N, C-alpha and C positions, 0 to 999 in steps of 0.2 A: 811926605808919607801918607797924609790923608788923601791927597789927590790920587796917588797910586792905588790906595785901598778902594777908593770909589770907582776908579776905572776898572780895576780887577774884578770887583763884584758885579759891576754893570756888564762886563764882558761875559761873566759866568751866566748871568740872566739872559743876555742876548743869544749866546751860544746854545743854551738849553732850549730857549723858545724856538730858535731856528730848527733844531732837531725835532722838538715836540710837534711843530706845525707842518714840517716838510715830510715827516714819516706818516703815511696815511693811517687811519684807524686799523687796529689789529695787526699792524705790520711790525711792531716792535717785538723782539724775541719773546715767545711764550706768553704774549699779552692775553690771549683768550683764557689760558689756564690761570693766569693771575686774577682775572676778573671772577672766575669761579671761586677762587680763594677769598676774594673780597666778599662774595656772596656768603661764604661759610662764616666769615667774621661777623656779618650783620644778621645772620640767620634768615636770609631771604634768597630763595632760589630763582627769583624772577628777573633780576637785573640784566643778566646776559641776554635774555630773550626779548628785552626791550631794545637793547643795542644792536644785536646781530642782524635783524631783518632790514635795518635802515642804513647800515654802514658797509655795504659791499663795494669795495673799490675795484673789483674785478668781475668779469662775466663768469669766471669759473669758481667764484666763492669768495670767502673772506680773505684768503691769502693770495697776494699778487705773485704769480709765478715768475721765474727769472726772465722769461722772454716776453712778459707782459708789462704794460705801463698803465697808469691812470692819467688823470688830467686835472688841471687847476679848476676847470669847470665842474668836474665831479666833486672836488673838495668844497667848492663854493656852494654847490647844491646841498652838501651835508650841513654846511654852516647855516644856511638860510631855511633849512627844512623845518616844518612845524608838525609836531606829532602830539596828538592828544593822548594823555594817559592820566590815570589816577595817581596822585602823589603817594597816597597811603599804601599802594600796592608794591612800592619799591623802596620804602623806608625800612630801617632796621626793625626786626621783630624781637631779637635778643642778641646780645653781644657775647662773642666767644674770644678766647685768648689769641686766636689767629689774627685778630684785628691789629695786634701790636705790629705785625710785619707790614701792614698796609695802612697804617693810621693816617698819614698825610693824604694819600690817594682817596681813602674812604671818606674823609671829611670833605674833600673837594667834590666828589661825586654826589654825596648826599646833599650838599648845598645846591648843586645844579638841579637835583630832583625837586628840592623845595622851591627853587625859583622857576620850576616848570620849563627848563631849557631843553633843547632838542638833544637826541642821543649823541650827536657829535660833540656838543658842548659838555655833556656829562663826562665823556671820556677826556676832553681837553682840560676840564677843571680838575679831574683826577691827576692828570700829568702836571698841570701848573702848580697844584698844591704840593705835589712831591718836590717840584723844583724849589718852591718857596721854603719848604722845610730844609732842603739841602743847602740853600743859600745861607739860612740862619746858622746852620752848623759850620759852614765855611767861615763865617764871620768869627765864630768862637775859636776855630782852629787857627785862623789868622792871628788872633790875639794871643793864644796860648803857646803856640809852637816856638820853643826857645832856640832850637838849632835846626839846621837844614830846612829852614822855613821856605826858601824859594823852591826847592824840589818838591816839598809837600804841596805848595800852591800849584805847581805845575801838574802834579799827578791829579789833583782835584779838578783840573780843567781840561784833562785829556778828552777828546771827542767821545771816546767810549764811556768814560766816566759820566759825562754829561748826558749821554743817551740813557743810561740806566738811572741816573738821578732824576730825570724828567719823564720817567715812564711809570705806568701802573705796574709796579714790581716791588718785591721786597728788597731788591738791590739798593734802592734809595735809602732805606733805613739801615741796611747792612753796611754800605759804604760810609754813610754819615757817622754811625756809631764806631766803626773801625778807625776812621781818621781821627775822630774826637778822642777815642781811648788812647791812641798813640800820642797825640798832642798833649793830652791831660797828664799822662804818666811821665812824659818827658818834662813837662812843666813842674811836676812834683819833684823830679830828680834834680833839675837845674835851678829852679826859681824859688820854690816854696821853702820856708824856713822850718816848718814842722808839718808832719803828716799824721793827722789824727783819724779817729773813727769816721768822721763825716766825709773826709776826702777818700778814704778807703772804700766806704760804702757807695759813694758816687761812682767810683771805678768799677766796683763789683756789679752795680746796676747795669752799666754799659756792657760788661762781660756777659751778664745774664741775657740781655737782649740779643747780643751777637750770637751766643750759643743757641738760643731759642730759634733764631732765624736759620742759621747754618752751623751745625755743631763743629765742623773742622776748624772754624776760625776762632773757637773758644781758646785756642792756644795763644791768641793775642793777649790773654790774661797774664801770661808770663812777663809781660811788660812791667808788672808791679815789682818784679824781682830786680829791676834796674834801679829802684829807689834806694839810695844809701841807707843802711840800717841806722846810722846816727841821726837821721831825720825823723825816724818813726817814733811815735809816742802814743801807744794805745792803752788806755786805762781800763782795767777791770777791777772795780772796787779799789782796794788798796794796792793791788798789783799794777805795775806799769810795764808794759812790753815795749822796751825801747832798744836802742842799739846795744847797750851793755848787756841787757837780758838776752838778746838774740845771739850775740857773740858767745856768751857764757854757756847757753844751752843749744847751740846750733846743731850739734850732733843729734841730740834728742829730737829737735824740730825736724831735721831731715828724715830721721827714722819714722817719726809720726806721719810726715807727709807721704812717705813711701807706703806705709801701712794703709793710710786712707785711700791712696790710689789703688792699691791692690784690692782693698775691700770694695771699692767702687766697681772695679772690673769684675769682681766675683758676683756682685749683685746683679750685673747686667750680662752675665756670662751666656745667657741663652739668646741674647739679641743677635740678629743675623749679621749686622754690620760689625759688631764686636768680634764675632767669629771670623768674619771676613778679614779683618785687620790682623787677628792672631794668626790665621792660616797663612796670610801673605808674609808675615814676619818669620814664620817657621820655614817657609819656602823662599827665604830672602834672596838667594842666588838667582832663581828664576824671576822673582819679582823685579830685581834690579835690571835684568835683561829686558823684560817687558817695558819698564820705565824708559830704558835707553832707546829702545825701538820707537817708543811714543815720541820722545823729544827729537830723535833723528828724523822722523817723518813729518812732524808737525811744527818744528821750531819756527819756520817762517810764518806759519799761521798764528802761532802764539804771539810773536812779535807784532804782527799786524793787528790781531784782534784785541791786544791790550791798548793800542793807539786808537783804532776806530774800525769796527766792522759792524755796520748798522743793519737794522731789520733782522731778518732771519739769517744773519751772517752772509748775506748775498750782495751787500753793497759796501765794500771795504774802501778805505782811503788808499791812494796809490802808494806803491812801495817806496818811491823816492821820499815821500813825506814821512813814511814809517822810519826809514833809516836816519833821516835828518832829526826826527823827534828823539830817537834813542841817543844819538850823539849829543844832542842839545841837553837832554836830561842828565847825562853823565857830566857834561860840562858845568851845568848849573849846580849839580850836587857837590862838586869838588871846589867850586869857586867860593872863596870867602873874602869879602872886601874888608881891608884893615888899614890902619895908619902906618905910614912909612916911618918906622922908629929908628932904623939903623942905616938908612939910605943905601941898602945893599942893592945895587942896580944890576939888572940883568944885562948880560953881554949882548951888544947889538941893539939894545932898547934905546928909544929916544929919551930926551930929557924929561918927558912927561910920564914916565913909567918907572915903577920900582916895586920891589917885593916887601910886604910887611913881614917883620920877623915874629913868627908865632911860636910859642912854646909847643913842645910835643903834645901836651895835653890839650891845648887850644886847637892845634891842627887836627886832632882827632875828636874834637868836641867833647873832651873830658871822658871818653869811653875807657872803662877799665877792661882788663882781660875777662873778668866775670861778665860784664855787659856784652862783650863781643860773643862770648860762648852762648849766652842766653839768646841773643838775636839769631845766631846761626841755628840753634836748636829749633827756634820758632819757624824759621824759613824752611828748614828741611822737614819739620813735622807737618806744616800746613801744605807744602807741596805734595808730600806723601799722602796725606789724608784726602786732598782734592783728587788726586789720581785714583786712590782707592774707591772714592765715592762714585766713580764712573765705571768701575768694573762691572757692576750689575747691569748698567745700561749697555755696555759692550756685549756682554754674554747674552743678554736677552735679544739683542739685535741679531746675533749669530744664530740663535735658536729659533726665534719667532719672526725675525725681520722687523720688529718694532720694539719700543721700550715697554717693558713689563716688569713692574716692581714686585710682583708676587712670586717670582722665580726663586726656587730653593735649590742649592747645589753645594757640593764640597769644593771649596776654593782651592784646596791643595791638589785636587785633580784638574780642575778647570784651568788653573794658571798655566798649565803646560799646553792648553789648547789655544791660548791667547798669544798673538804675535805683538799686539800693541793695544793701547786703551783708546777707544774712540769717544767722541763727544766732548772732550775737554776743550774749553775756550779760554782765550787769554784773559777775559774779564774775571775769571775765577781767581786770578792772582792779584787783581787790583786792590782788594782790602789790605793786603800786606806788602804791596809793591814798594812802600817807603823803606822797609826794613833793610834790604841790601844796600840802599843808598846811605843809610846811617853808618854803615861800616867803612865807607870811603873816606879817606883823609881829606881835610880841607886845605886848599892852597890860598894863602893870603895875597891879595892883589890890591895895590893902592894907586890912585891916579892923582897927580899934583895939578894944580891950576897953572896958569901962565906965569905966576909970580913964585912958583916953587913951593906953594903951600897946598896942603891936602884939605879939600873941603870937609866940613864937619860931618856931613852925611853923604855916603856914596851908595846909591841904590841902583846901580846900573844893571845888576842881575835881575832886580825886580822889574825894571823897564823891559829887559829881555824877555821875561815871562809874559808880560803884557803884549809885547810884539808877537810872541808865539801864539797867544790867544787869538789875535787878529788873523794871522795866517791860517790857523786851524779852523776858524769860522768860515773863511773863504773856501778852503779845501772841502769842508763839510757841505757847504751849500752846493758847490759844483758836483760833488759825489752824489748827493741825494737827489738833486734835480735831474742829473744824468741817469739815475737808476729808476726813479718812479714816474717821471713826467716826460 
C-alpha cells in the first residue's frame, strides 16, 4: 500500500511537471487574465508588465496560433534569460480577498521575485507551487476517501485535472477544495463516530472557499446532508442538536431552511445572475431545449475536454484515448475487490476467479435512498448552474462578437434567440465528476492464489490506476510536443 501511494503521488508530480514545462508561458487557458487577478490580490499592477515583454513564444504575440509552433531553443532562452528589475516594484503593496483563489501561485511567484529569478521562472514557480499545494490535498484525499477511492484517485490524475492543478489559475484551489470536501464528508459519513462543531466548521470553511471561487459549486455543500443524523452532536449551551433532536423537529428544520433560502433569494433579488436563473426557470421548456441542443452539439467535446484539452483548448488528447479513459473510469468505479466468502464461481471462469458475496448495502457502498436523491439533486443543480453561467457569454458573443460582462437583457426574451450555449468546457464538470460514480453499484471480485487462498490485500485496481497514469503521461507528452514544438 505504501509503495502504491508513493508511486501514485510521484506520477501526479511527474505528470503535472510535464504539463507545466511543456506548455509554453501564457498558453494555459486564460493564464494572462489569471495573472491580472493575482495582481489584484497583491495590490500591485506591475507584475504582468514584467512578464509580458520577455515571454513571447510567438512572432504574433503572447498566444501561439493554431498553425504556429515554438521551439525548445526559445524555451531554453526563457530559462536562461537574465532580467534586471527592482524587487520592491513587484512585491505586494496590500492584500485583498482575491488572493484566496490564487494563494499557492502567488506564494510561488513572490518567492521567485524575492530570489530575483527571470520572468520565466516567476511563472514556473507560480505553476509549481500550485502543483505542490494540489499534491498535498491529494495526499489528504487519499487518506480520507472511504469508498470509491480508486475512481477518485483516477479523476484527480486526469490530464485535464493536472493541467489546471499546475497552472496559475483558481482551478487549482477549486479542484483541491472540491475533492477534499467530498472525501471529508464521506469520511464523516462512513468512518467518524461523532460529528461535532469542529468538523462541521471545517466542512463549512471548504464550502465558503468553493463558493467564493465559483458560486455554482457551492451546491457541493449539500454533501453534509449525507452524514447520518445519529452521528451529529452539536452542543449549544445545554441544548444538544443530535439525531434525536433532528428527527423530532425535522419538519420545523425543513421549513426554517426553506424560509432562509427564500430570504436569501429575496435579498439578492436585484442581482443579474439571480434574475437570469429565475427567468430561465420560468421559461423551463425553452431552457431544456437549449440545454439539449448544447449537449447534442458539444457532447464529444465535453467528453474530450474532461480527459484532456490543453492550452486554449487547441491541443486535445486523441479520441481513442478519451474513449478508453471513460470505459476505464466506469470499470474502476464499479470494481470492488473482496474476499471469496461463498465460493460462488462465475460460469466459465478459471479456478483462480470467484465473486465475493457482498450485501446489497455493501454493493452500493451503504448509500441510502436519501443519499442518492441528494447526489442527483447536486449533479442536476450544478450542471444547470454551469450552463446558466455561460448564457451571458453566449449572448454577448452574439451581440458584440466578444465576451462582455456588462450586458443587460431580459433572459425570458433572449432565451428564444439562443439555439445553444457556447463556451462550456468539460473542465467545468471536474469538481463534481465523482458524484455520478458514487451512484454506481460495486461489483465484488476476488482472486485466489495458486493454493486456492485469497491474498490478504488485493490492490489490482490501484495498480490499474497507476498504469493508467503512466499511459496518460505518455499521451500527454506526445500531444503537447506535437502541438507546440
